[in-house]
C-alpha positions in Angstrom: 78.0 138.6 113.4 78.8 135.0 114.5 82.3 134.0 115.3 83.5 130.4 115.2 86.7 128.8 116.4 87.8 127.8 113.0 87.6 131.4 111.8 89.8 132.9 114.5 93.5 133.5 114.0 95.9 131.1 115.7 98.9 131.8 117.8 102.1 132.2 116.0 104.6 129.3 116.0 106.8 129.9 119.0 109.9 128.2 120.3 108.1 127.9 123.7 104.5 128.4 124.8 105.2 130.8 127.7 105.9 133.8 125.4 103.9 136.4 127.3 104.7 139.2 124.9 103.4 137.1 122.0 100.2 136.3 124.0 99.7 140.0 124.8 100.0 140.9 121.1 97.6 138.0 120.2 94.9 139.5 122.6 95.1 142.7 120.6 94.3 141.0 117.2 90.9 142.6 116.3 89.0 139.3 116.0 90.3 138.2 119.4 89.8 141.6 121.1 86.3 141.8 119.7 85.2 138.8 121.8 85.9 140.8 124.9 86.9 137.6 126.9 89.1 137.4 130.0 92.8 136.7 129.3 92.6 133.4 131.2 89.8 132.2 128.8 91.6 133.4 125.7 94.8 131.7 126.7 93.3 128.4 127.7 90.8 128.0 124.8 92.0 130.0 121.8 95.7 130.4 122.4 96.4 126.9 123.7 93.8 124.9 121.8 92.6 127.0 118.9 94.2 124.5 116.4 93.3 121.3 118.3 91.3 119.0 116.0 89.2 117.8 118.9 88.2 121.4 119.9 87.6 122.4 116.3 85.3 119.4 115.8 83.5 119.5 119.2 82.9 123.3 119.2 82.5 123.9 115.4 78.9 125.1 115.7 79.3 127.2 118.8 79.0 130.9 118.1 81.8 132.3 120.4 80.5 135.9 120.1 77.5 134.9 122.2 79.6 134.1 125.3 79.9 136.3 128.3 82.3 135.1 131.0 82.1 135.2 134.8 84.4 133.7 137.4 82.2 131.5 139.6 82.6 129.2 142.6 81.3 125.8 141.7 80.7 123.0 144.3 82.9 120.0 144.2 79.9 117.7 143.6 79.2 119.4 140.3 82.6 118.3 139.0 82.0 114.7 139.8 79.6 114.4 136.8 80.8 117.2 134.6 81.1 116.4 130.9 83.5 117.5 128.2 83.6 117.4 124.4 82.8 114.0 122.9 86.2 113.8 121.3 87.8 113.7 124.8 84.9 112.1 126.6 86.9 109.6 128.7 89.8 111.9 129.4 88.6 113.2 132.8 88.2 109.7 134.1 91.6 108.7 132.8 93.2 111.6 134.7 91.2 110.8 137.8 92.4 107.2 137.8 96.0 108.4 137.9 95.5 111.7 139.7 98.7 111.6 141.7 100.8 111.1 138.5 99.1 113.9 136.7 99.4 116.3 139.6 103.1 115.6 139.9 103.6 116.0 136.1 101.8 119.4 136.2 103.8 120.4 139.2 107.0 119.8 137.3 105.8 122.4 134.7 104.3 124.8 137.2 105.8 124.3 140.7 102.7 125.5 142.6 100.3 122.7 141.6 101.1 120.2 144.4 101.0 122.9 147.1 97.7 124.3 145.8 96.1 120.9 146.0 97.6 119.9 149.3 97.2 123.2 151.1 94.0 124.6 149.4 92.4 121.6 147.9 92.0 123.2 144.5 93.8 124.2 141.3 96.0 127.2 140.5 94.3 128.3 137.3 90.5 128.1 137.0 89.3 125.9 134.2 86.9 127.0 131.4 83.3 125.7 131.2 80.1 126.8 129.5 76.4 126.3 130.3 75.2 122.9 128.9 72.4 124.6 127.1 74.9 126.3 124.7 75.9 122.8 123.6 72.3 121.7 123.3 72.9 119.3 126.2 70.2 118.4 128.6 70.4 119.7 132.1 71.3 123.0 133.7 74.9 122.1 134.5 78.2 123.0 133.0 80.2 121.6 130.0 84.0 121.6 130.5 85.9 123.2 127.7 89.4 123.2 129.1 90.7 121.8 132.4 90.2 118.0 131.9 93.4 117.2 133.9 92.5 119.6 136.7 89.0 118.1 137.0 90.4 114.6 136.8 92.8 115.4 139.6 89.9 116.8 141.6 87.8 113.6 141.1 90.7 111.3 141.9 91.5 113.2 145.1 87.9 113.4 146.1 87.4 109.6 145.7 90.7 108.9 147.5 89.6 111.0 150.5 92.3 113.6 150.0 92.1 117.4 150.6 89.5 118.9 148.3 87.9 122.3 148.8 84.1 122.4 148.9 84.0 124.9 146.0 86.4 125.8 143.1 86.8 128.8 140.9 85.8 128.3 137.2 85.4 130.6 134.3 81.8 130.0 133.2 80.5 131.1 129.8 76.9 131.9 129.4 74.9 133.4 126.5 75.3 137.2 126.5 72.2 139.0 127.7 70.6 135.8 129.0 69.1 135.6 132.4 71.0 132.4 133.1 72.3 132.8 136.6 73.5 130.4 139.2 73.9 131.3 142.8 76.6 129.6 144.8 
């Protein structure tokens, strides 16, 4: 049975987002648990953005029950042309143009962001992407669902000649049971 973002339950209104007990309970909601997705993907896509108008519009036709997730290492060059939803089409480049500012802003919220970039040349939390073919986009690449700031920081750092790792971990969604594979 198809599952669409608009049909899923949303997180309860909380005084603060970092309520780990509420998130743990949310993962047990039958419609969420039935997806059988990794916690990182549920948190970033459904928990954090399940009510985001841009997400609801851009991914309205995507059957979420078809997605199987793997944590993959993706080359830096792939991120230099990665696309995101049409509603946020320019966001990655806006973050890239001000990568230092956005890295510092994220570091204030999560104190390990700056050191991850400076020491390891990558992010703390892997972003979420799906195979372009699931969005009926041409090419065999990836479509970024969540992580526009992280990818923008990566692009900005790469263009500025700063420390950027050659590969980065990403949660990649592909059609369940498909033979889509990518070797890295």
